[in-house]
C-alpha positions in Angstrom: 21.5 -16.0 -10.3 18.3 -14.3 -11.3 16.4 -16.4 -8.8 18.8 -15.2 -6.1 18.2 -11.6 -7.2 14.5 -12.1 -7.0 14.7 -13.7 -3.6 17.0 -10.9 -2.3 14.5 -8.3 -3.6 11.6 -10.1 -1.9 13.6 -10.3 1.4 14.2 -6.5 1.2 10.5 -5.9 0.7 9.6 -8.1 3.7 12.1 -6.4 5.9 10.8 -3.0 4.9 7.2 -4.1 5.7 8.2 -5.5 9.0 10.1 -2.3 10.0 7.3 -0.1 8.8 4.5 -2.0 10.4 6.4 -2.4 13.7 7.0 1.4 13.8 3.4 2.1 13.1 2.0 -0.4 15.6 4.2 0.9 18.4 3.1 4.5 17.8 -0.6 3.4 17.3 -0.5 1.7 20.7 1.3 4.7 22.1 -1.7 6.9 21.1 -3.9 4.7 23.4 -1.2 4.7 26.1 -0.8 8.5 26.0 -4.5 9.3 26.6 -4.8 6.5 29.2 -2.0 8.0 31.2 -3.2 11.5 30.6 -6.5 10.5 32.4 -4.6 8.6 35.1 -5.7 5.2 33.8 -3.5 2.3 34.6 -1.8 0.5 31.6 -0.8 -3.0 32.6 1.0 -4.0 29.4 2.4 -2.3 26.2 3.4 -4.9 23.6 4.6 -5.0 20.1 3.1 -8.3 18.7 1.0 -10.5 21.0 2.3 -12.6 23.9 -0.6 -15.1 23.4 -2.3 -16.9 20.5 -4.5 -14.1 19.2 -7.4 -13.8 19.8 -7.2 -16.4 22.6 -5.6 -14.5 25.5 -5.3 -17.6 27.7 -3.3 -19.7 25.2 0.5 -19.9 24.7 1.3 -16.9 27.0 5.0 -16.0 26.6 7.0 -13.1 25.4 10.4 -12.7 23.6 11.3 -9.7 25.7 9.7 -7.9 28.6 10.6 -5.3 31.2 8.4 -3.8 33.9 8.6 -0.1 34.7 6.1 1.4 37.1 2.7 -0.2 36.6 3.4 -1.2 33.0 5.1 -4.2 31.5 6.7 -3.4 28.2 7.5 -6.3 25.8 7.7 -8.0 22.5 5.3 -10.9 21.9 5.9 -14.1 19.9 2.8 -13.8 17.7 3.7 -11.2 15.0 0.3 -9.9 14.3 -0.1 -6.3 15.5 0.3 -5.3 19.1 -1.7 -4.1 22.1 -1.9 -2.1 25.3 -3.7 -3.8 28.2 -5.7 -1.1 30.0 -7.1 -1.9 33.4 -10.8 -2.3 33.4 -11.2 -2.5 29.6 -13.1 -5.2 27.6 -10.7 -6.2 24.8 -8.6 -9.1 23.5 -6.5 -9.1 26.6 -9.3 -8.7 29.2 -9.1 -10.2 32.7 -12.7 -11.5 33.3 -12.0 -12.0 37.0 -10.9 -8.4 37.4 -14.0 -7.1 35.5 -16.2 -9.0 37.9 -15.0 -6.8 40.8 -16.2 -3.2 41.6 -14.5 -0.6 39.4 -11.4 1.0 40.8 -10.5 4.8 40.2 -7.6 3.9 38.0 -9.6 1.7 35.7 -10.9 2.5 32.2 -14.5 1.7 33.1 -14.3 4.4 35.9 -13.5 7.2 33.5 -15.9 9.6 31.9 -17.3 8.7 28.5 -15.4 11.5 26.7 -12.2 10.4 28.3 -12.8 6.8 27.3 -13.6 8.1 23.8 -10.2 9.9 23.5 -8.4 6.8 24.9 -10.0 4.7 22.1 -9.4 7.3 19.4 -5.8 7.7 20.5 -4.4 5.1 18.1 -6.3 6.5 15.1 -5.3 10.1 16.0 -1.6 8.9 16.2 -1.8 7.1 12.8 -3.1 10.3 11.2 -0.4 12.4 12.8 2.3 10.0 11.8 1.1 10.1 8.2 1.2 13.9 8.3 4.7 14.0 9.8 6.1 11.4 7.4 4.6 13.1 4.3 5.9 16.5 5.7 9.4 15.0 6.0 9.3 13.5 2.5 8.0 16.7 0.8 10.3 18.8 2.9 13.5 16.8 1.9 12.7 15.6 -1.6 10.0 18.0 -2.7 7.2 16.8 -5.1 8.4 15.9 -8.6 5.9 15.0 -11.3 5.8 14.6 -15.1 3.2 16.9 -16.8 1.2 14.9 -19.4 1.9 17.7 -21.9 5.6 16.9 -21.7 5.1 13.2 -22.6 6.6 13.5 -26.1 6.2 9.8 -26.9 2.7 9.5 -25.3 1.6 6.6 -23.1 2.3 2.9 -23.1 -0.4 0.5 -22.3 -0.6 -3.2 -21.4 -3.4 -5.7 -22.3 -5.8 -4.1 -19.7 -5.1 -0.6 -21.1 -5.8 -1.9 -24.6 -9.1 -3.4 -23.4 -10.2 0.0 -22.2 -9.6 1.4 -25.7 -6.2 3.1 -25.2 -3.3 2.7 -27.5 0.4 3.1 -27.3 1.3 6.7 -28.1 -2.1 8.2 -27.0 -1.9 11.5 -25.0 -4.4 11.5 -22.1 -6.0 14.9 -21.6 -8.9 14.3 -19.2 -10.8 11.6 -17.3 -14.5 12.1 -16.6 -14.1 15.6 -18.2 -11.6 16.6 -15.5 -8.3 17.8 -17.0 -5.3 15.6 -16.1 -2.2 17.7 -15.5 0.1 15.1 -13.8 0.8 11.7 -15.2 0.7 10.1 -11.7 -3.0 11.2 -11.5 -3.9 8.8 -14.2 -3.9 5.4 -12.4 -6.0 6.7 -9.5 -8.4 8.5 -11.8 -9.0 5.3 -13.8 -9.8 3.3 -10.7 -12.0 6.1 -9.3 -13.9 6.9 -12.5 -17.6 7.5 -12.4 -20.1 5.1 -13.9 -20.2 5.7 -17.6 -16.9 7.4 -17.2 -14.9 8.8 -20.2 -11.3 9.4 -21.2 -10.4 12.2 -23.5 -7.2 11.5 -25.5 -5.3 13.0 -28.4 -4.5 10.3 -30.9 -2.5 11.0 -34.1 -3.2 14.8 -33.6 -6.9 14.5 -33.1 -8.9 14.7 -29.8 -11.3 11.8 -29.2 -13.3 10.5 -26.2 -13.4 6.9 -25.1 -16.1 5.5 -22.9 -14.6 3.5 -20.1 -16.1 -0.1 -20.3 -17.9 -1.7 -17.4 -15.5 -4.0 -15.6 -12.4 -1.8 -16.0 -11.8 -1.3 -12.3 -12.0 -5.1 -11.7 -9.5 -5.7 -14.5 -7.0 -3.2 -13.2 -7.3 -4.6 -9.6 -7.1 -8.2 -10.9 -4.0 -7.5 -13.0 -2.4 -6.3 -9.7 0.1 -4.1 -11.5 0.7 -0.4 -11.9 1.7 -0.4 -15.5 -1.8 -0.5 -17.1 -0.8 3.0 -18.3 2.9 3.9 -18.4 5.3 6.4 -19.9 6.4 5.4 -23.4 10.2 5.6 -23.8 12.8 4.5 -26.4 14.3 1.1 -25.8 17.8 2.3 -24.9 19.7 0.6 -22.2 21.0 2.7 -19.3 22.6 -0.1 -17.2 22.8 -3.9 -16.8 22.1 -6.0 -13.7 25.2 -8.0 -12.7 24.8 -11.8 -13.2 21.7 -11.4 -15.4 21.1 -12.7 -18.9 21.6 -9.2 -20.3 25.0 -9.1 -18.6 26.0 -12.6 -20.0 25.0 -11.4 -23.5 27.4 -8.4 -22.9 24.8 -5.7 -23.4 25.9 -2.3 -22.1 24.9 1.3 -21.6 23.8 3.1 -24.7 22.7 -0.1 -26.7 19.4 0.5 -28.5 17.2 -2.5 -29.1 15.6 -2.2 -32.6 14.0 -5.6 -33.3 13.1 -9.0 -31.9 13.0 -11.8 -34.4 12.8 -9.1 -37.1 9.8 -7.3 -35.7 10.6 -3.6 -35.0 11.1 -2.5 -31.5 11.0 1.3 -31.0 10.0 1.6 -27.4 10.3 -0.3 -24.1 6.7 -1.3 -24.2 7.4 -3.0 -27.6 10.2 -4.9 -26.0 8.0 -6.0 -23.0 5.2 -7.2 -25.4 7.5 -9.2 -27.6 9.3 -10.6 -24.5 6.0 -11.8 -23.0 4.9 -13.3 -26.4 8.2 -15.3 -26.6 8.6 -16.8 -23.2 10.6 -20.1 -23.3 11.7 -19.7 -26.9 15.1 -18.4 -28.2 14.8 -15.1 -30.0 17.1 -12.9 -32.0 17.7 -9.4 -30.6 18.8 -6.7 -33.0 20.5 -3.7 -31.4 22.5 -0.7 -32.4 25.9 0.0 -30.6 28.0 3.0 -31.6 26.3 3.1 -35.0 26.8 -0.6 -35.8 24.0 -3.1 -36.0 24.6 -6.2 -33.8 22.6 -9.3 -32.9 22.3 -11.6 -29.9 20.3 -14.7 -29.1 18.3 -14.5 -25.9 15.9 -16.8 -24.1 13.2 -15.0 -22.1 12.0 -16.7 -19.0 8.8 -15.8 -17.2 10.3 -16.5 -13.8 13.5 -14.5 -14.2 14.6 -11.0 -15.1 16.3 -10.2 -18.4 18.3 -7.7 -16.4 18.5 -4.4 -18.3 17.5 -1.0 -17.0 16.2 1.5 -19.5 17.3 5.2 -19.8 14.8 7.0 -17.6 12.1 9.2 -18.9 13.9 12.3 -17.4 16.5 11.9 -20.2 13.8 12.7 -22.8 11.1 14.7 -20.9 11.2 17.5 -18.5 9.5 17.0 -15.1 8.4 19.6 -12.7 9.8 19.8 -9.1 8.0 21.7 -6.4 10.1 22.5 -3.3 8.7 23.2 0.2 9.7 25.1 3.3 9.1 23.5 6.7 5.8 25.4 7.0 4.5 24.6 3.4 5.7 21.0 3.8 3.5 20.7 6.9 0.5 22.1 4.9 1.3 19.6 2.1 1.5 16.8 4.6 -2.0 17.7 6.0 -3.6 18.0 2.5 -1.9 14.9 1.2 -3.0 12.8 4.2 -6.6 14.1 3.8 -6.5 13.1 0.1 -5.3 9.6 1.0 -8.2 9.3 3.5 -10.7 10.4 0.9 -9.2 7.8 -1.5 -9.7 5.0 1.0 -13.3 6.0 1.6 -13.9 6.0 -2.1 -12.2 2.6 -2.5 -14.2 1.2 0.4 -17.4 2.2 -1.4 -16.3 0.2 -4.4 -16.6 -3.1 -2.4 -20.4 -2.6 -2.6 -20.4 -2.2 -6.3 -21.1 -4.9 -8.9 -17.8 -4.1 -10.7 -15.4 -5.0 -8.0 -15.0 -8.6 -6.6 -13.8 -8.6 -3.0 -11.4 -11.6 -3.5 -9.7 -9.6 -6.3 -9.3 -6.4 -4.4 -8.1 -7.6 -1.0 -4.7 -8.8 0.1 -2.6 -9.6 3.2 1.0 -9.1 4.2 2.4 -10.4 0.9 0.4 -7.8 -1.0 1.5 -5.1 1.4 5.1 -6.1 1.1 5.0 -5.9 -2.7 4.1 -2.2 -2.4 7.7 -1.6 -1.2 10.6 -1.5 -3.8 13.0 -4.4 -4.0 15.9 -2.1 -3.3 15.8 0.3 -0.3 15.5 4.0 -0.5 14.4 6.4 2.2 11.9 8.4 0.1 9.9 5.3 -1.0 10.1 3.8 2.5 8.8 7.0 4.2 6.0 7.6 1.6 4.7 4.0 1.7 4.9 3.8 5.5 2.8 7.0 5.6 0.4 5.4 3.2 0.0 2.3 5.4 -0.4 4.6 8.4 -3.4 6.2 6.7 -4.8 2.7 5.9 -4.4 1.6 9.5 -6.2 4.8 10.7 -9.1 4.1 8.3 -9.4 0.4 9.0 -9.3 0.9 12.8 -12.1 3.4 12.5 -14.5 0.8 11.0 -17.4 0.0 13.4 -16.3 -3.6 14.0 -16.2 -4.8 17.6 -12.6 -5.5 18.5 -11.4 -2.5 16.4 -11.2 1.0 17.8 -14.2 2.0 15.7 -16.3 -0.7 17.4 -15.6 0.8 20.9 -16.3 4.3 19.5 -19.8 3.2 18.4 -20.6 1.8 21.9 -19.2 5.0 23.5 -21.2 7.3 21.2 -24.3 5.3 22.0 -23.6 5.8 25.7 -23.0 9.6 25.3 -26.1 10.1 23.2 -28.5 7.9 25.3 -26.9 8.2 28.7 -27.1 4.4 29.0 -23.9 2.5 29.3 -23.6 -0.7 27.3 -23.3 -3.6 29.7 -19.9 -5.3 30.1 -21.5 -8.7 29.2 -22.7 -7.3 25.9 -19.3 -5.7 25.3 -17.6 -8.9 26.1 -19.7 -11.0 23.7 -19.5 -8.4 20.9 -15.7 -8.1 21.3 -15.3 -11.9 21.2 -17.4 -12.1 18.0 -15.6 -9.2 16.5 -12.1 -10.6 17.2 -13.1 -14.0 15.6 -14.4 -12.1 12.5 -11.1 -10.2 12.4 -9.0 -13.4 12.7 -11.1 -15.0 10.0 -10.7 -12.0 7.7 -6.9 -12.0 8.4 -6.7 -15.7 7.4 -8.9 -15.1 4.3 -6.8 -12.2 2.9 -3.5 -13.9 3.6 -5.0 -17.1 2.0 -5.7 -15.1 -1.1 -2.1 -14.0 -1.1 -0.9 -17.6 -0.9 -3.1 -18.5 -3.9 -1.7 -15.5 -5.8 1.9 -16.8 -5.1 1.0 -20.3 -6.4 -0.5 -18.7 -9.5 2.6 -16.6 -10.0 0.9 -13.2 -9.5 
């Protein structure tokens, strides 16, 4: 039953990723389409997914659906890897070499002014940024912005093995990172990854303030661990609900039960339960718990590949969070600032690839890693926020100066606008081919890393 629950959760994550990416791809391509039509440039095709074996435009050409309206064929391809618009007279993955050998026509991309071609190429990136702003605006406008102030964390933080290697301990109160005060708990994970060299954490431990130097290799450990609970919210181990069909349900645990010990070792908080559970995989253990003032026991067998199946009473029961609400106007402002912050975060993360502390194979992932970002059960707020996050990522990645990506075309156009010399179509063709092969190799590499992670159980 637990295996079925895990599979259904994985399916829900995959469906959310497919829906989110399809939505973003269509609108990204619409950005190119919009500016192309604005400047009276013919768009021959507008496709979600590729109707050929990417990046080989002449192989396995067929579509799952297509309909022609005006000069444009709209369709859904069979190769589920992005999408494209085929713009007449443009050197890209769908280029028609025979057509490019003919003199330019007025409706072709190559006949347009450099600034017009630049806007056509930037259209997808612009659209991704606008989508992110709108999605964040919707989220903040409907649900507001709720956060837990660190000063309200009455039980302090919980840490896993990576957190302990930094020097943190369960119950610590984080006050500052790199001497910058931390007000919100959700600022902690990002601040730890983005810390300066020789960074520090200021904490309050047992009533005394102390400063910890962040060890070299911390960023790599956090990324390699591939989990967001390096630092968590410490809470009492009190059950709020039980998952149907789980081991906890079979043992008849119920709402209000308080776990107090595992094999006689005291359990006060959920992190204690998690640590003892991990230490006793595959072995029967005795759980001691309190129900309605009575001490009870049960025998459980923790399995690494299945869920125990209890949900803890949420932190909001013990600690007061702060909720900020927004009007439509202020939600728009928040959407703009939040999108800008996410872009800055991506730029900073990209710089980490060049550092000695971060290994590329530990910090990159493909569709599996992206899917794991989504929750295993659907809710609109998480879906909208994560889709907006991916939209920002697509905008950033497409802006990279790699031939075949929008940023590669932008570099060629800027060269033309600065020097007055147009890059030859032959050079563009060769550069685009090389760039597309690199992109395909990179795609295979990052998804190969995901496959290895699956086999390793990560």
